[in-house]
N, C-alpha and C positions, 0 to 999 in steps of 0.2 A: 343549538337545536333544542326547542322547548319540550317539556314532557307531553304536550298536546300533539306533537308531530307523530307520535306512535299510535294515535287513535285513528285507525284506517276507516275512512268513510263515516266518521262520527263528528262532523264539524258542529252540528247543532248542540250535541251533548257537551263538547269541549267548551263552547261559548257559555253555556249555562253554568258549568262547573268553574270556569275561570271567574265569572261574576260572583259566584258563591265564595270563592277563595278570596276575592277582594273584600267582600263583606266580612269574612272571617278575620282579615287583617284589622278591619275597623273595630271588630269586637275585642280583639286582643289589645289594641291601642286604648279603647275605652276602659277596659279592665285595669290597665296600668296607669290610668289618669292622663294619658298623653293626648286624648281627643275626646270629644263628647260622644255618647253612645249613638249609633245609627238609628234613624227614625224607622226604617224598614230594612229587613235583611233577607237576602236570599240564602243565607247560611242556616243550617239546622244541625241538631245533635245526632241525627240518625238518617242514613240514606239506604235505599234499596235499589240496587242496580240489577236490571233484568235484560234478557236478550237471548236470541237463539244461539246455539253452539257456533263458535267461531267469530262471534261479533266482537269479542275482546272485552267482555264484561269485567273480568278480574283486572285486565290491563288498564281499563278506564278508571276503576276504583283506585288502583295503585298510583296512577298519574295524579288523581285528585289528592291522594295522601301526600305525594311529593309537593304539590302546589301549596298545601297547607303548611308544610314544613320548610318551604323555600325561604332562604335568607339572602337572596341576591340584593346587593345594594341598589340595583336599578329599580327596585320596587318603590323606593322613596321618591323616585322621579316619575312615577306613574307607570312603571313597567308591569307587564302581566305576571302574576304569580306562576311559578313553575318554569324557571329558566332552563332547568335541565343540567346546569353546570355546577351550581353551588353544592356545598357539602350536604345541606338539607335535602336537596333534590336527589343527589347521587345515592346517598345512603338509603333513602326511602325506596328508590327504584330497585336497588340490588338486595334489599331486605336486611340491612344491617343497622338501620336507624333505631336508637334506643327507645324512641317513643312511637314506633310503628310496629304493632304486633299483628302477625298474620296467622290465621287459623285455617287449615285445610284438612279435609277428610283424609285420614291415613288409610282406612279401609272403606267399607261401604257406608259408614256413619261417622258423624262427629260425636264422640262420647262425652259424657259429663266430665270425666277425668281430663279430657283434652281441653275443656273450656275453663276449668276451675281457676287455674292461675291467671288466665287471661281476664276473666271477669273480675277477679280481685284487683288486678292491675288497672282495670278501667276506672276504678274509683280513686286512683292516685293522681296527683298533679304531674304534668310533664317533667321529665328529668332535665332535659336541656333543649327540647324543641318547643314549638309554639303550641302544639296540641298533642294530646294523647289519642292516637288513632288506632282503632281496632278494626282490622280488615278480615272478614270471614269470607273466604273464597267459595265455599260450598255450602251456602245457607240452606239449600234444599236437603242436605244430608244431616242436618241437626236432628237428633232423636228427641223424644219427649223431654227427658231430663235436661239435656244440654240446651234445648230451645227455651225451657222455663228459666234456666239460669240467665240466658241472654235477655229474655223478656224483663226480668227484674232489673237488669243493668240498664236497659234502654228506657224503662219507665222513669227511673230517677238517676240520670247520669251525672257525673261530676261536671263542673262548669266548663272545663277545657277538654272534655272527652268527646270524640266523634266516632260513631259506629258506622262502618261501611259493609253492608251485607250484599252478597252476590248470589243470584239464583237464576235459573232459566226463565221463570215466570213468577208473577205475584202469587199464584195459586200454590206454589211450592213452599211458601213460607206461612207460618201460623198467622191467622187474621189479627190476633192481638199484637203481634210484632210488626206486621206490615202497616197497621193503622197508625203506628207511632213513627213511621219512616217517611221521608220524602222519596217518591218513586221516580226513577229515571230509566226509561225503557230505550234500549239500543236497537238498531236495525241491522240486518245482514248487510255488510258492505257490498258494493257493486263489484262485478268482475273487473271492471276497469280500474277501480280504486285499489283492489288487491294486486293486480298486475303492476300498477304504477309503484306500489310499495316494494314489490320484489325487485324491480329494476333499480329504484333509488337506494334502497337500504341493503339489499343483498347482492347487487351487481349481476342479477340474472339477465340473460339475453331477452329482449322484448318478446320474441316469438314463444320462447319457453315459458316466460312469465305469464303470457296470455293463456297458453294452453293449461298451465298448472292452476291458475286462478279459475278457469272455466271448469276444470275437472273437480275441483274442491268446492265449487258452488259458493264462493265467497267466504270460505272458512279460513281465516287469516293464519292461524297456527299450522293447520294442515298444509296450506299452500306453501308456507315457508319451509316446512320440513320436506315436503315432496320436491320442492325446487332445489334443495341443498343437500339432501340425503339420498344417495344412490340406493341404499338398502330399503328405504321407504318406497321408492319407485318400483323396486323389484317385488315387494310385497303386494303393492297395488296391482301390478301386472298379473301376478299369480291369482289374485282374487277375481279379476275380470275374465280370467280363463275358466273359472270354475263352472259357469253355466254350460260349457261344452263337454264337461266331464261327468255328467249326471245321467248317462244313458242306461246305466245298470246299477243295481243296489251296491255292488262292491265299490263302484266308482264314487257313489254317494258317501259311503263310510270312510273311504280313503281321503276324500276331499275334506270331510269334517275333521278327521284326525289331523290333517295337515294345517287346517285353519287354527285349531286349538294349539297345536305344537308351535306354530309361528307366533301366536300371541304370547305363549309361555316364554319362548326364547327372547322375544322383544322385552317382556317384563323383566326377565333375568338380566338382560344387558343393561337396562335402565337402572335397575336396583343395585347391582353389584357394587358400583363405585360409591354410591351413596351409603350403602350398608356398611362397607368397610370403614369409610370415613367416620360415620356416626359411632361405630363400635370402638374405634381407636380413641376418639375424642372422649367418650364416656369412660373408658378404662383409665385414660390419663387423669380425668377429673376425679375419679375414685381413688387415685393413687396406686394403680397397679404396679407391682414390682417388676423389675427387669426380667424378661423371659415370659411375661404374660400372666404371672400368678396374681390372683385378685385378693384384696383384703377380705377378712371375714365380714359376713353380714351384707355383702354386696350382690349375692347371687340373685336375690329377688329383683334388684334394679336391672341387672343384665337380662333376666327373663322377661321383664316388661318391655325392654327394648327389642328383644327378639320377637315377641308377640306383635309389637307395633310394625316391625319390618315385614312380618309375614302378612299382616293385613294389607300393608301397602302393596306388596307384590300381587296379592289377589286382586286388588282394585286395578292395578296397572295392567294385569292380564285382561281383565274385563274391558278396560278402556281400549286396549289394543284390538280386542275382538269387536268392539263397537265401531271402530274405524273401518274394519273390514265389512261389517254389516252396512255401514253407511255407503261404502263404495258399491256394494251389491244392489242396494236400493236405488242408487243413482243409475246403475246399469239398466235395471228393469224399467225405471222411469223413462230412460231414453228409448228402450224397446217399445214401450207403450206409446210414446210420442210418434214413433215411426209407424206403428200399426194404425193409429187413428188419424194420421196425416196432420199432426199438430205443427204449428210454426214456431214452437218454443225452441230455443237454442239447445243443441245436443251437448251435454256435458262431457261425454267420453268420445269425442270425435276421433281420437287416436286409435280406437278399436271399432271404427265404423263398419268394417266387414263382418265382425262378430255380431254386432248389433243387428245388421241386416239379416244375417243367417238365422238368429234366434227369432227375429220378428216374423220372418216368412214361415217359420216352422211352428208357430203357435198363434193363439187368438188373444185379443185384448182381455177377454175374461180370464184366461189362464195367467196372463201377466199380472193382473190385479190380485189373483189368488197368491201368486208368488211373492208379491210385495207384502201381502198380509202375512205370509209365512215368516218373512224376515222380521216383521213387527212382533209376531208371536215369539220368536226366538229372543228378541230383546226383552220382552216381558218376562220370559222364563228366567233369563239371566238376572233380571232385577229381583226375582223371587228366590235367588240363590240356588236355582237348579244347577246341577253339575254341568259345566260348560260343554263337555263332549256330548252329553245326552241332548242338551238343547240344540246344539249345532247339527247333530245327526238327524234329529226330528225335522229341522229346517231343510237340510239337503234332500231328505226323502220327499218332503212336500214340494220342493222345487222341481224334483224329477216328475212328480205326479201332475203338476201344473193345475 
């Protein structure tokens, strides 16, 4: 199974990237004197991958990184780069390849300190791979200093270095950076494509796969989690019951508290295992004595790790809240579709009775105001408003309609 098989509904993008990977091979061969340089190349030193949430932007960039590092012998016979089985592909996909560096936002921003070592590495030759690949998963979270560091590296890259930047849209990246990148925009996968992936790759029953893909509106990661994680299905069910609990102010405040608590619990569960592993690995690297006693002069390093983990928990909590807000938005979108008699497919058909009840008890104008209230909550969270305050304001607006 090649690395391109994981790109759900992105056949055109996979074709373009496979062609670029072939030309990258030609460039490597020309640099080593094994072949003449290519006359024209689809390969370039910097790429910008954009697309809506759930389109698989980061997965596409990682698949391309794997294809660039592919060492399958079939390639000499004309095989497509990115076999998915060789050591280069496997280590790139799981994140252990020495020449594939991944940068992701720990908190709400990628700080200059997070980029410093990576930028320095981008100017070195590959250790044992074909290319030095720098994958920035959250390009929209680069702050001013870290973005300037990336800009300098992209302006004058090393000959065998490739930058892969991921962001929701081109507007989320500095104009000076995006002007130096080849842009590849992904589209939201169709419901049928996501359902097919769940059946083939996850062994989900076809009916369940179709319902899950429809409920998540083509969001690949959320569809996979919803189809395979009972806890995720319970959280979604609780969110979709929220509109019926807002008859009084007390109900609004309780619902807000429960949403925030559920997001915090989700973040804690996701972070605990990773935090413990990181802490133990750092202690071992610093030479901690048996019993956990740390050597002198290492307190600052441990404090930096704790700060990093705290930022990551904050971001994870807000990401979990954002999933709940997405589910609420989809709910009211279905309500609006029923109210205006639209023929668009209902995403939350499994709660059709609730949709009908809310649709009958309100007007299209109030439904639009409720959708705007959810958007306002998102904006408040982006401005670092306390989650409970932002969600309480939203539930009160949902009640008012």
